[in-house]
C-alpha positions in Angstrom: 107.3 96.9 93.1 107.4 98.8 90.1 110.4 98.2 87.7 110.3 98.9 84.0 112.9 97.2 82.1 112.8 96.4 78.1 114.3 93.3 77.2 115.1 92.4 73.2 114.9 89.5 71.6 118.7 89.7 70.5 119.7 90.0 74.4 119.5 87.1 76.7 121.7 87.9 79.1 120.7 91.5 80.5 117.7 93.7 81.4 117.8 97.4 80.5 116.1 99.8 83.2 114.1 102.2 81.5 111.8 105.0 82.8 108.4 105.4 81.5 104.4 106.6 82.5 103.5 102.9 82.7 105.4 102.5 86.0 102.3 103.8 87.6 100.0 102.0 86.5 100.3 98.5 88.1 102.9 96.9 90.6 104.3 94.8 87.9 107.8 94.8 86.0 107.0 95.5 82.5 109.5 93.6 79.7 109.2 94.5 75.9 109.3 91.5 74.0 109.9 92.8 70.4 108.2 95.5 68.1 107.1 97.9 71.1 103.7 97.9 69.8 102.7 96.2 73.0 104.7 95.6 76.6 104.3 92.2 78.5 105.0 92.8 82.4 105.1 90.8 85.5 102.7 91.6 87.8 104.7 90.7 91.0 101.5 90.9 93.5 99.4 88.1 92.0 102.4 86.4 90.4 101.7 86.2 86.5 102.5 87.9 83.6 99.8 90.5 81.9 100.1 92.7 78.8 99.3 96.1 78.2 99.3 98.1 74.4 101.1 101.4 74.1 100.3 103.4 71.3 98.9 102.4 67.7 99.8 99.3 66.1 99.3 97.5 62.8 100.1 93.8 63.7 99.0 93.5 67.6 95.5 95.0 68.1 94.4 91.3 68.3 92.7 89.9 70.3 89.9 92.8 70.5 88.6 91.9 73.8 89.7 92.6 77.2 88.8 91.0 80.2 90.1 93.6 82.8 87.8 95.7 85.3 85.9 96.2 87.6 84.0 93.0 86.9 87.4 90.7 87.5 87.9 92.6 90.7 84.3 91.7 92.1 84.3 88.6 90.9 88.1 88.3 93.3 86.2 90.2 95.9 83.8 87.4 96.1 85.6 84.4 95.7 88.2 86.0 98.5 85.2 86.8 101.4 83.6 83.4 100.5 86.7 81.7 100.8 87.9 83.1 104.1 84.9 82.3 105.6 84.9 78.7 104.4 88.4 77.9 105.2 87.7 79.7 108.8 84.9 76.9 108.9 87.5 74.1 107.6 89.8 75.0 110.5 87.0 74.7 113.0 85.4 71.5 111.6 89.3 70.1 111.3 89.6 71.0 115.2 87.2 68.1 116.3 88.0 65.7 118.5 87.3 62.7 116.4 89.3 64.5 113.3 92.0 66.6 115.3 94.6 63.3 115.8 94.2 62.4 112.1 96.9 63.6 109.7 95.3 64.8 106.6 93.5 67.1 109.5 97.0 68.8 110.0 97.6 69.5 106.4 93.8 71.1 106.1 94.7 73.1 108.7 97.8 74.6 107.0 96.0 74.8 103.9 93.2 77.0 105.3 95.6 79.8 106.6 97.7 79.4 104.1 95.0 79.7 101.8 93.3 82.9 103.3 96.8 84.7 103.3 96.5 83.9 99.4 93.2 85.2 99.0 93.7 88.0 101.2 97.3 88.9 99.1 95.6 88.8 95.7 92.6 90.9 97.0 94.5 93.9 98.0 96.8 93.6 95.0 93.8 93.7 92.7 92.5 96.4 95.2 95.5 98.5 94.2 95.4 97.7 90.5 91.8 98.8 90.2 91.2 102.0 92.1 95.4 102.9 91.7 96.1 103.1 95.4 99.4 104.1 96.9 101.4 101.2 96.9 102.5 100.3 100.7 105.9 98.9 99.4 106.7 102.5 97.9 107.1 103.4 101.0 110.1 102.4 103.0 112.8 99.4 102.1 111.5 97.6 105.2 107.9 97.6 103.4 109.5 97.4 100.4 111.0 93.4 101.2 108.4 92.5 103.7 105.5 92.7 100.8 108.2 91.3 98.3 108.3 87.7 100.5 104.8 87.8 101.6 103.8 87.3 97.7 106.9 85.3 97.3 105.9 82.8 100.5 101.9 82.9 99.9 102.4 82.2 96.4 105.0 78.9 97.0 103.4 77.5 100.0 99.8 76.6 98.9 100.8 74.5 96.3 102.8 72.4 98.0 100.8 71.8 101.3 98.3 70.4 98.3 101.4 68.1 97.6 101.8 67.3 101.2 98.1 66.4 101.5 98.3 63.8 98.4 101.1 62.2 99.6 99.5 61.7 102.9 96.8 59.7 100.7 99.2 58.0 98.5 100.5 56.3 101.8 97.8 55.5 103.1 96.1 53.4 100.2 99.1 52.5 98.4 100.8 51.5 101.7 98.0 50.4 103.9 100.4 48.8 106.4 102.8 51.9 107.0 99.5 53.9 107.8 100.5 53.7 111.4 104.1 54.6 111.0 104.4 57.1 108.3 100.3 58.9 108.7 100.8 60.2 112.1 99.7 64.3 113.4 103.0 64.3 114.1 104.7 63.1 111.0 101.9 65.8 109.4 103.1 68.4 111.0 107.1 67.8 110.3 106.4 67.4 107.2 103.9 70.9 106.6 106.9 72.6 109.1 110.1 71.6 106.4 107.6 72.6 103.7 107.0 76.1 105.5 111.2 76.1 106.5 112.2 75.5 102.6 109.7 78.5 101.4 111.4 80.5 103.8 115.3 79.5 102.3 114.0 80.3 99.0 112.3 83.5 100.1 116.0 85.2 101.0 117.6 86.3 97.9 114.5 88.5 97.7 116.0 90.2 100.8 119.3 91.2 99.0 117.6 91.3 95.2 115.3 93.8 96.2 115.8 97.1 97.3 113.9 100.5 98.0 115.6 103.2 95.6 114.1 106.6 94.1 111.5 106.1 96.5 110.2 103.3 95.0 110.5 99.2 95.6 113.0 97.8 92.6 113.5 94.7 91.5 116.8 93.5 90.2 117.0 91.8 87.4 118.3 88.8 89.1 115.1 88.7 90.8 113.3 89.0 87.9 114.7 85.5 86.4 115.0 83.9 89.5 110.9 84.8 90.4 109.8 83.5 86.8 111.9 80.1 87.3 109.8 80.1 90.9 106.9 80.7 89.4 106.4 78.8 86.3 108.3 75.9 87.8 108.1 75.2 91.6 104.9 76.7 92.3 103.2 75.5 88.9 104.6 73.0 86.9 106.2 70.6 89.3 103.6 70.5 91.9 100.9 69.6 89.4 102.6 67.2 87.8 103.8 65.5 91.2 99.8 66.0 92.4 98.7 64.3 89.0 100.8 61.3 89.2 100.2 60.4 92.8 96.2 61.0 91.8 96.4 58.5 89.3 98.0 55.8 91.3 95.5 56.3 94.4 92.8 56.6 91.9 94.0 53.1 90.1 94.8 51.5 94.0 91.0 52.3 95.1 89.2 51.2 92.0 91.4 47.7 92.2 90.4 47.5 96.1 86.9 47.8 95.7 87.1 45.2 92.8 88.6 42.9 95.4 86.2 43.6 98.0 83.0 43.3 96.0 83.8 39.4 95.1 83.8 39.1 98.6 81.0 40.9 99.5 77.2 39.9 98.2 75.9 43.6 99.1 77.8 46.3 96.6 76.4 49.6 98.6 78.5 48.1 101.8 81.1 48.2 99.6 80.7 51.9 98.8 80.6 53.4 102.3 81.6 57.1 102.2 85.6 56.5 102.4 87.7 58.8 103.8 90.3 59.2 101.1 88.1 60.5 98.4 86.8 63.8 99.5 90.5 64.4 99.9 91.5 63.1 96.5 89.1 65.0 94.9 90.5 68.0 96.5 93.8 67.7 95.1 92.6 66.7 92.0 90.7 69.9 91.8 93.5 71.7 93.0 95.4 70.4 90.0 92.6 71.4 87.5 92.9 74.8 89.1 96.5 75.1 88.7 96.4 74.1 85.6 95.8 76.6 83.2 97.9 79.3 84.4 100.8 77.4 84.9 100.3 75.8 81.3 99.7 79.7 80.0 103.0 80.8 81.5 104.9 77.8 80.5 104.0 78.5 76.8 103.5 82.1 76.1 106.9 83.1 78.3 109.3 81.3 76.8 107.7 82.2 72.9 107.4 85.7 73.9 111.2 85.8 74.4 113.0 83.7 72.4 110.7 83.4 69.0 109.3 86.7 67.5 106.1 84.8 66.1 105.3 83.6 69.8 104.4 87.5 70.7 100.5 86.5 69.4 100.3 83.7 71.8 101.7 85.6 74.2 99.8 88.5 73.9 96.3 86.1 73.7 97.9 84.0 77.2 97.8 87.8 78.9 94.6 88.7 77.2 93.1 85.7 78.9 94.9 86.3 82.7 91.6 87.8 84.3 90.3 84.6 83.5 93.0 82.0 84.5 93.8 83.9 87.4 89.5 83.1 88.6 90.3 79.5 88.1 93.2 80.0 89.7 91.8 81.4 93.0 89.1 79.2 93.4 91.9 76.6 94.2 92.6 78.8 97.9 88.5 78.8 98.0 87.1 75.5 97.4 88.5 73.0 100.1 86.0 73.0 102.6 82.6 73.4 99.9 84.6 69.9 98.2 84.2 68.1 101.6 81.0 69.7 102.5 79.4 68.5 99.1 81.8 65.0 99.1 81.0 63.4 102.1 77.8 63.1 105.1 80.0 62.4 107.5 81.9 65.8 107.1 78.4 67.8 106.9 77.1 65.7 110.2 80.0 66.9 112.0 79.8 70.3 110.9 75.9 70.9 111.8 77.1 68.9 115.4 79.3 72.0 115.9 76.8 74.4 114.7 74.1 73.5 116.3 76.2 73.0 119.7 77.6 76.7 119.5 74.1 77.4 118.9 73.1 75.6 122.0 75.8 77.2 124.2 74.5 80.9 122.8 71.0 80.1 123.7 71.9 78.9 127.4 74.2 82.0 127.8 71.4 84.2 127.0 68.5 81.9 129.2 71.4 82.2 132.2 71.7 85.9 132.0 70.5 87.9 134.7 67.9 90.2 133.8 68.5 94.1 134.1 67.8 95.0 137.6 66.6 92.1 138.7 68.5 90.0 141.6 70.7 87.9 140.3 69.2 84.2 140.4 71.3 80.8 141.7 73.4 79.2 138.6 71.1 76.0 137.3 72.5 72.4 138.0 75.1 71.7 135.1 74.0 70.3 132.2 74.5 66.1 131.5 75.9 67.4 128.4 77.8 69.9 126.7 75.1 70.5 124.4 72.0 70.9 126.7 68.8 70.9 125.1 65.1 72.0 126.5 63.3 69.0 126.1 65.1 65.5 126.6 62.6 63.6 124.9 63.6 65.3 121.4 67.4 65.5 121.7 68.9 64.9 118.3 71.7 63.0 116.6 74.4 66.3 116.9 73.5 66.6 120.6 73.8 62.7 121.2 77.3 62.9 120.1 79.0 65.4 121.8 80.1 63.6 123.9 80.7 60.5 122.5 84.0 59.1 122.5 86.3 58.5 118.9 86.1 54.7 119.2 81.6 55.2 119.3 81.8 57.0 116.0 83.1 55.8 112.7 86.1 58.6 111.4 85.3 60.0 107.8 
């Protein structure tokens, strides 16, 4: 998806399509904002603005460092692998019988899938760029549109799923009497499905505004403006503002609730027990922190570089710092499982129990398998629990809780 478009500071309505050898470097669209000493380009693979310096310059050699390279790609690879494993474990944990009926488990399941898609898309985009691999989007028109829509979809969906999770916690904390009516699994599925449908609708313009011409996937000027608006506003600034506002109200409400409880509870430790809202609020707070750097950078650098001559150095610095901002941005899609593990003992116990149950089943399967060449022994009687052990006197808490009902164990 490469289209080289030069933009004059005196023209704010049209782009002029040109050809340049830089077109083969990345899957971005290039926009020359000014004197021609450096070029900004919009990378549709990662959804961000970058800078490429062309030829000698008397003014724009600054800044004198470059964070791109194999080191950046290696960090993206590590985040993608660790984050994907964490997202898989998060999906398994939220499928637990004590959690699957709760509303927030639905958001975390959808987030696990969506975040894994974002990590895979960014890893593939950076691998293409770093190793100059051929672009599948340049094969035919169908692949061109598929890759544009896929990048657009993954970029939009995850931030708004975090907004949905934050809104769910806001209703539970701020209006607890309505929790049973609004914070249900069916309502959560409806909200997530609506967000997916809205994202798909926003992807429709890319079907018309992206075309396969001259053996390349080309994006029209109208799509460029549309994509910039979606990237800067709908998938960055607006979700961050909503998350920040709701989290402020949630944190203030939790503090007031704790202060009120402490006036009636003598033992303060009892009032500070693990609360299901705290790990989830921490997820949305850290999502805001990781989304803000790249959103702020784009929101400041792009308008300045387009409309102000003096903003070119700001845009150059922002684009040069893009790899660092990109790493922080990717952490948002890899951190949720580890936040839950660190912030809540209850989630750790659930994960330990699941892992022990899985290991116990594998051990039992190996023991029941007949030896090669020997006659098959009659099947043993069924174990009393789903997670059996060899020594019934040393049954761990994890095994005991395998068949406990939801009412017997506190819900995180």
